[in-house]
VMD Tcl script that draws the C-alpha trace (Angstrom):
set ca {
  {16.78 11.66 -3.34}
  {19.43 11.21 -0.64}
  {18.48 11.15 3.04}
  {20.34 13.43 5.44}
  {19.75 11.09 8.42}
  {21.02 7.50 7.98}
  {18.53 4.75 8.76}
  {19.02 2.77 11.96}
  {16.70 0.07 10.58}
  {16.83 -0.34 6.80}
  {15.60 -3.96 6.65}
  {12.42 -2.98 4.79}
  {14.29 -1.21 1.98}
  {16.90 -3.97 1.73}
  {14.22 -6.64 1.47}
  {12.44 -4.69 -1.28}
  {15.72 -4.65 -3.17}
  {16.15 -8.40 -2.56}
  {19.34 -7.87 -0.58}
  {20.29 -10.24 2.27}
  {18.68 -9.32 5.61}
  {19.31 -10.50 9.15}
  {15.55 -10.99 9.62}
  {12.35 -10.40 7.67}
  {10.96 -6.86 8.04}
  {7.30 -6.37 8.89}
  {4.61 -3.69 8.75}
  {0.82 -3.76 8.35}
  {-1.48 -2.08 5.90}
  {-3.81 0.32 7.80}
  {-1.44 0.08 10.76}
  {-2.35 3.66 11.74}
  {-6.02 3.11 12.42}
  {-9.03 2.30 14.55}
  {-7.66 -0.83 16.23}
  {-5.39 1.47 18.32}
  {-7.01 3.26 21.30}
  {-4.47 6.05 20.83}
  {-5.73 6.57 17.26}
  {-9.35 6.65 18.46}
  {-8.42 9.30 21.02}
  {-7.09 11.57 18.26}
  {-10.04 10.71 16.01}
  {-12.49 11.72 18.76}
  {-11.48 15.34 18.29}
  {-11.54 15.46 14.46}
  {-13.34 13.95 11.53}
  {-11.35 11.68 9.23}
  {-10.80 14.13 6.39}
  {-9.71 16.85 8.82}
  {-7.11 14.44 10.17}
  {-5.88 13.77 6.63}
  {-5.69 17.50 5.87}
  {-3.98 18.50 9.12}
  {-0.28 17.61 8.90}
  {0.26 17.55 12.66}
  {-2.62 15.10 13.22}
  {-1.66 12.92 10.25}
  {1.92 12.81 11.52}
  {0.84 11.92 15.05}
  {-1.18 8.88 14.01}
  {1.42 7.81 11.43}
  {3.97 7.52 14.22}
  {1.74 5.65 16.69}
  {2.33 2.09 15.38}
  {6.08 2.66 15.32}
  {6.07 3.29 19.05}
  {3.17 1.04 20.07}
  {3.42 -1.99 17.76}
  {7.10 -1.91 16.76}
  {6.76 -2.21 12.98}
  {9.77 -1.81 10.69}
  {8.30 0.92 8.45}
  {5.91 3.85 8.74}
  {3.25 4.59 6.12}
  {1.87 8.09 5.90}
  {-1.68 8.48 7.19}
  {-4.01 9.64 4.43}
  {-6.63 8.29 2.02}
  {-6.46 7.21 -1.60}
  {-9.38 9.50 -2.51}
  {-7.45 12.72 -1.92}
  {-6.38 12.56 -5.59}
  {-9.92 12.63 -7.06}
  {-10.76 15.41 -4.61}
  {-7.76 17.41 -5.84}
  {-9.05 16.92 -9.39}
  {-12.28 18.73 -8.45}
  {-14.55 15.92 -7.22}
  {-16.36 16.94 -4.04}
  {-15.68 14.24 -1.43}
  {-17.66 13.51 1.73}
  {-16.80 10.89 4.31}
  {-19.42 10.35 7.00}
  {-19.14 7.89 9.86}
  {-21.04 4.72 9.06}
  {-21.65 5.78 5.45}
  {-18.17 5.76 3.95}
  {-16.68 7.91 1.20}
  {-19.05 9.45 -1.34}
  {-18.76 11.67 -4.40}
  {-22.19 13.38 -4.57}
  {-21.63 14.26 -8.26}
  {-20.21 11.09 -9.82}
  {-18.30 11.13 -13.12}
  {-20.51 9.74 -15.87}
  {-19.72 11.70 -19.07}
  {-16.91 12.79 -21.37}
  {-17.62 16.42 -20.48}
  {-17.13 15.71 -16.78}
  {-13.85 13.91 -17.47}
  {-12.64 16.83 -19.59}
  {-13.53 19.26 -16.77}
  {-11.38 17.45 -14.21}
  {-8.45 19.56 -13.10}
  {-4.83 18.64 -13.64}
  {-3.32 18.06 -10.20}
  {-0.40 20.11 -8.91}
  {0.66 17.99 -5.91}
  {2.51 20.85 -4.22}
  {-0.50 23.16 -4.40}
  {-3.40 20.74 -4.24}
  {-2.01 18.05 -1.93}
  {0.56 20.05 -0.02}
  {-0.96 19.05 3.32}
  {0.06 15.44 2.75}
  {3.54 16.47 1.63}
  {3.86 18.56 4.79}
  {2.79 15.53 6.85}
  {5.49 13.45 5.18}
  {8.12 16.04 6.06}
  {6.93 16.15 9.69}
  {6.99 12.37 10.03}
  {10.40 12.11 8.39}
  {11.80 14.61 10.88}
  {10.19 12.89 13.87}
  {11.34 9.43 12.78}
  {14.91 10.71 12.68}
  {16.07 7.62 10.84}
  {14.40 5.01 13.06}
  {12.58 3.27 10.18}
  {11.79 4.07 6.54}
  {8.73 6.07 5.53}
  {6.29 4.80 2.89}
  {4.17 7.05 0.67}
  {1.18 5.69 -1.22}
  {-1.58 6.33 -3.70}
  {-4.60 4.58 -5.13}
  {-4.20 3.07 -8.59}
  {-6.20 4.61 -11.47}
  {-8.85 1.88 -11.84}
  {-9.64 1.87 -8.13}
  {-9.93 5.67 -8.02}
  {-12.06 5.67 -11.18}
  {-14.42 3.09 -9.72}
  {-15.17 5.37 -6.76}
  {-15.50 8.44 -8.97}
  {-17.95 6.76 -11.36}
  {-19.97 4.83 -8.78}
  {-20.06 7.83 -6.47}
  {-19.52 5.61 -3.44}
  {-18.17 2.30 -2.31}
  {-19.96 -0.71 -3.78}
  {-19.91 -4.51 -3.91}
  {-21.02 -4.92 -7.53}
  {-19.20 -2.09 -9.36}
  {-22.05 -2.23 -11.88}
  {-21.99 1.49 -12.73}
  {-18.22 1.70 -13.13}
  {-18.07 -1.51 -15.16}
  {-20.99 -0.36 -17.29}
  {-18.86 2.60 -18.37}
  {-16.11 0.20 -19.47}
  {-18.56 -1.56 -21.81}
  {-20.77 1.34 -22.93}
  {-18.29 4.24 -22.96}
  {-14.81 2.72 -23.17}
  {-13.33 5.90 -24.66}
  {-14.60 7.92 -21.70}
  {-13.20 5.33 -19.30}
  {-9.79 5.42 -20.98}
  {-9.75 9.23 -20.89}
  {-10.52 9.20 -17.16}
  {-7.93 6.50 -16.43}
  {-5.31 8.35 -18.45}
  {-5.84 11.54 -16.42}
  {-5.70 9.55 -13.20}
  {-2.48 7.75 -14.15}
  {-0.69 11.06 -14.68}
  {-2.10 12.54 -11.46}
  {-1.16 9.48 -9.41}
  {2.32 9.27 -10.91}
  {3.05 12.94 -10.27}
  {1.70 12.62 -6.75}
  {4.03 9.69 -6.07}
  {6.99 11.71 -7.34}
  {6.04 14.60 -5.07}
  {5.81 12.27 -2.06}
  {9.33 11.06 -2.69}
  {10.56 14.64 -2.97}
  {8.90 15.29 0.42}
  {10.68 12.37 2.08}
  {8.98 9.07 1.20}
  {11.56 6.29 0.87}
  {9.23 3.80 -0.83}
  {5.87 4.01 -2.61}
  {2.97 1.57 -2.52}
  {0.23 1.65 -5.16}
  {-3.09 0.17 -4.07}
  {-5.36 -1.21 -6.81}
  {-7.86 -2.21 -4.18}
  {-10.69 -3.13 -6.57}
  {-8.64 -5.08 -9.13}
  {-10.61 -8.16 -8.17}
  {-13.82 -6.61 -9.51}
  {-12.61 -7.01 -13.08}
  {-12.53 -10.06 -15.34}
  {-9.13 -10.78 -16.91}
  {-9.84 -9.02 -20.22}
  {-11.08 -5.85 -18.51}
  {-8.23 -5.93 -15.99}
  {-5.71 -6.12 -18.82}
  {-7.35 -3.26 -20.74}
  {-8.57 -0.86 -18.06}
  {-6.50 -1.48 -14.92}
  {-3.08 -2.91 -15.64}
  {-1.80 -0.38 -18.23}
  {-2.67 2.56 -16.00}
  {-1.31 0.94 -12.85}
  {1.87 0.31 -14.83}
  {2.11 3.91 -16.03}
  {1.77 5.29 -12.50}
  {4.24 2.72 -11.13}
  {6.86 3.58 -13.74}
  {6.50 7.29 -12.94}
  {7.02 6.48 -9.26}
  {10.02 4.25 -10.05}
  {11.67 7.11 -11.96}
  {12.45 8.66 -8.56}
  {14.77 5.79 -7.68}
  {12.86 4.58 -4.59}
  {11.39 1.05 -4.41}
  {7.79 0.68 -5.57}
  {5.28 -1.92 -4.36}
  {2.27 -2.78 -6.54}
  {-0.66 -4.35 -4.68}
  {-3.74 -5.54 -6.58}
  {-5.80 -7.68 -4.19}
  {-8.12 -10.08 -5.93}
  {-5.84 -10.39 -8.95}
  {-3.42 -13.04 -7.71}
  {-3.98 -14.87 -11.01}
  {-2.06 -11.97 -12.63}
  {0.94 -11.59 -10.32}
  {3.32 -12.32 -13.18}
  {1.57 -9.88 -15.51}
  {1.56 -7.18 -12.83}
  {5.28 -7.67 -12.23}
  {6.09 -7.52 -15.95}
  {3.90 -4.50 -16.70}
  {4.76 -2.35 -13.69}
  {8.42 -3.32 -13.25}
  {7.70 -2.81 -9.55}
  {10.39 -3.76 -7.05}
  {7.87 -5.74 -5.01}
  {4.47 -7.28 -5.60}
  {1.88 -7.30 -2.84}
  {0.36 -10.74 -2.30}
  {-3.16 -11.05 -0.87}
  {-4.34 -13.86 1.37}
  {-6.23 -15.69 -1.39}
  {-3.07 -17.37 -2.69}
  {-0.50 -19.52 -0.91}
  {3.06 -18.12 -0.76}
  {4.41 -21.10 -2.69}
  {1.85 -20.55 -5.45}
  {2.70 -16.85 -5.58}
  {6.39 -17.69 -5.96}
  {5.58 -20.17 -8.70}
  {3.46 -17.57 -10.50}
  {6.32 -15.06 -10.41}
  {8.89 -17.64 -11.47}
  {12.47 -16.43 -11.65}
  {11.59 -12.73 -11.91}
  {13.85 -10.49 -9.82}
  {10.99 -9.11 -7.74}
  {10.33 -9.10 -3.99}
  {7.00 -10.09 -2.46}
  {4.99 -8.57 0.38}
  {2.27 -10.26 2.39}
  {0.20 -12.23 3.03}
  {-1.30 -13.39 6.38}
  {-5.09 -13.39 6.38}
  {-6.04 -10.36 8.56}
  {-8.64 -12.50 10.36}
  {-5.80 -14.67 11.69}
  {-5.23 -11.89 14.24}
  {-8.49 -12.92 15.95}
  {-6.85 -16.24 16.85}
  {-5.11 -16.97 20.18}
  {-1.58 -15.59 20.26}
  {0.09 -18.99 20.01}
  {-1.89 -19.68 16.83}
  {-0.96 -16.26 15.40}
  {2.68 -17.12 16.06}
  {2.40 -20.56 14.48}
  {0.71 -19.31 11.32}
  {3.12 -16.38 11.04}
  {6.12 -18.72 11.26}
  {4.55 -20.98 8.63}
  {4.09 -17.98 6.33}
  {7.70 -16.88 6.77}
  {9.03 -20.35 6.02}
  {6.86 -20.53 2.90}
  {8.14 -17.22 1.53}
  {11.74 -17.80 2.61}
  {14.29 -15.45 4.18}
  {15.01 -13.12 1.24}
  {13.00 -10.84 -0.97}
  {10.05 -10.86 1.40}
  {8.37 -8.16 3.51}
  {5.96 -9.64 6.02}
  {2.53 -8.05 6.05}
  {-1.11 -8.97 6.17}
  {-2.85 -9.95 2.96}
  {-5.02 -6.83 3.31}
  {-5.49 -4.07 5.88}
  {-5.72 -4.79 9.59}
  {-9.33 -4.91 10.78}
  {-10.56 -2.20 13.18}
  {-11.57 -4.55 16.03}
  {-8.27 -6.43 16.25}
  {-6.62 -6.34 19.66}
  {-3.40 -4.30 19.68}
  {-1.83 -7.14 21.67}
  {-2.57 -9.51 18.80}
  {-1.14 -7.04 16.28}
  {2.02 -6.86 18.39}
  {2.13 -10.66 18.57}
  {2.17 -10.85 14.77}
  {4.95 -8.27 14.48}
  {7.02 -9.89 17.22}
  {6.54 -13.35 15.72}
  {8.10 -12.07 12.50}
  {10.92 -10.26 14.25}
  {11.76 -13.18 16.54}
  {11.52 -15.96 13.97}
  {14.52 -18.28 14.36}
  {15.91 -18.71 10.88}
  {18.86 -20.70 12.25}
  {16.49 -23.64 12.73}
  {14.92 -23.24 9.31}
  {15.42 -25.36 6.21}
  {16.62 -22.10 4.65}
  {19.39 -21.61 7.25}
  {22.38 -22.63 5.11}
  {21.27 -20.53 2.13}
  {20.63 -17.55 4.39}
  {23.99 -17.82 6.17}
  {25.82 -18.09 2.86}
  {24.08 -15.00 1.46}
  {24.70 -12.98 4.61}
  {28.34 -13.98 4.60}
  {28.74 -13.01 0.96}
  {27.24 -9.59 1.64}
  {29.36 -8.86 4.71}
}
mol new
graphics top color blue
foreach p $ca { graphics top sphere $p radius 0.5 }
foreach p [lrange $ca 0 end-1] q [lrange $ca 1 end] { graphics top cylinder $p $q radius 0.2 }
display resetview
């Protein structure tokens, strides 16, 4: 899909495509959220799901970190669980309790009864929010769409709520594997179609979050998570926009994730060092995104700057999007979030060991 308004800042998209960039782009997962007083002011007048379902409110909070923190990309404000809800699962989200599905999916009959999702009809509010944000951005930075990966969505749907053990969801994998595969298959199609619809509405990149990949042992990850993440990613990639696959807790499988999904970029969590992530991915033509420990933002600003510069040097100047290794925490100071972003944007690559390689690449691309 072509964009009518040219981008003033396309560093994020160029880095995802492993093209030379003047500096490393940066954004933060959950950057539109509770750490911002301006977000809390909007949230005071609406519950979370109402914000997700109201395009004007979703657009307002999506734009806040662009203006307040100065990130190089916007990500649409929503929730991964809107897809199961569109499939017919009643979703509640109460303060202090978290998301819940009062009638969890436990049987083949329930899986069969799940609706096929029409993104335009069933998730049109999020598509409208994307269009609003795209218009308001007016080419300042790219806009990211996103969705939860099938295994992560299935784990919520089967458990009925967030959990630390995933015992109910994993029990289905062992006791009713055919039911699990049927559910995951439906979810992969729904997620893939939803990603395509987001691109049609204006998203210029897609990120897939397999947030609970780390709950699975390698065999189960390879059977029940990776194939369905790959199917959704390939559907998203068919639109022509860059796709990021992020499976926190599965850094041991970065190479397998890259091969299976053919994603343009692989999200790297904070459990693995950048050098080890690069070694795991080898010579694959794939960008990386990450991976500062979110708790680093509790540190004094000079320490945030030091650790951010160390991270950048470890990843190198190309094929890297700076981010946290997971979402920003709700009690982080906005000043510390800004310090992280500014440390990335002001990093002096001319004094880096990578300087000659970077200058040569930039010269060749001029």
